[in-house]
C-alpha positions as CSV (number, residue, x, y, z in Angstrom):
1,M,-182.9,-88.0,-115.2
2,S,-184.7,-86.3,-112.7
3,E,-183.3,-84.5,-109.3
4,H,-183.0,-86.8,-106.4
5,P,-183.2,-85.9,-102.4
6,Q,-179.0,-85.6,-101.0
7,G,-177.7,-88.6,-100.6
8,W,-179.8,-90.8,-103.2
9,E,-178.1,-92.4,-106.6
10,S,-179.9,-93.5,-109.8
11,V,-179.0,-97.3,-110.0
12,T,-181.0,-100.1,-112.6
13,I,-183.8,-102.1,-111.7
14,A,-181.5,-105.0,-112.3
15,D,-179.4,-103.3,-109.6
16,V,-181.6,-103.7,-106.6
17,G,-183.6,-106.7,-107.9
18,V,-184.6,-109.4,-110.6
19,I,-187.4,-108.1,-112.9
20,T,-189.7,-112.0,-113.6
21,T,-192.1,-112.0,-116.3
22,G,-195.7,-113.7,-115.4
23,N,-197.4,-115.0,-118.9
24,T,-201.7,-115.2,-118.3
25,P,-203.7,-118.4,-118.7
26,P,-205.4,-118.9,-122.0
27,T,-208.8,-117.0,-121.3
28,K,-210.8,-118.8,-123.6
29,I,-210.4,-121.9,-120.7
30,A,-213.1,-120.1,-118.1
31,S,-212.1,-122.8,-115.8
32,H,-208.5,-121.2,-115.5
33,Y,-210.3,-118.6,-113.2
34,G,-212.9,-117.7,-110.5
35,G,-210.6,-120.2,-107.6
36,L,-208.4,-118.6,-104.7
37,T,-205.2,-117.4,-105.8
38,P,-204.6,-113.8,-106.8
39,F,-203.5,-113.2,-110.2
40,V,-201.4,-109.7,-110.3
41,K,-201.6,-108.0,-113.1
42,P,-199.7,-105.0,-114.6
43,S,-202.8,-103.2,-113.8
44,D,-203.1,-104.2,-109.6
45,L,-199.5,-102.6,-109.6
46,D,-200.2,-98.6,-109.7
47,Q,-200.6,-98.6,-106.2
48,P,-199.0,-97.1,-103.2
49,T,-199.7,-100.0,-101.2
50,P,-199.2,-103.3,-100.6
51,I,-201.9,-105.9,-103.1
52,V,-203.5,-107.8,-101.0
53,Q,-206.5,-108.4,-103.7
54,T,-206.9,-108.7,-106.8
55,A,-209.8,-108.3,-109.1
56,Q,-209.4,-111.1,-110.6
57,T,-208.4,-115.1,-109.4
58,L,-207.1,-117.9,-111.0
59,S,-207.9,-121.7,-110.4
60,D,-205.7,-124.6,-109.2
61,D,-206.5,-126.0,-113.3
62,G,-204.9,-122.3,-114.0
63,V,-202.2,-121.9,-111.3
64,R,-200.5,-125.1,-113.2
65,Q,-200.6,-122.6,-116.3
66,A,-199.0,-119.3,-114.8
67,R,-195.1,-118.8,-113.7
68,L,-195.4,-118.3,-110.5
69,L,-193.7,-115.7,-108.1
70,R,-192.9,-116.7,-104.9
71,R,-193.5,-114.5,-101.6
72,L,-190.7,-112.8,-100.8
73,Y,-192.2,-112.4,-97.3
């Protein structure tokens, strides 16, 4: 385990939040993609700033196929 700054402690992710996985609407169905809803993928998470735009979006049809996470703010 790495060294932490003074006063910090190690905890599990489950101690501070909820882990939720998503699912990908079938990519063979083009009508699932290209809409207004951002589709956040693991590759979008590797950035130091909040996600405000994604490389891929879902259509309304794609949204109905996906597991959505509610916005916390």
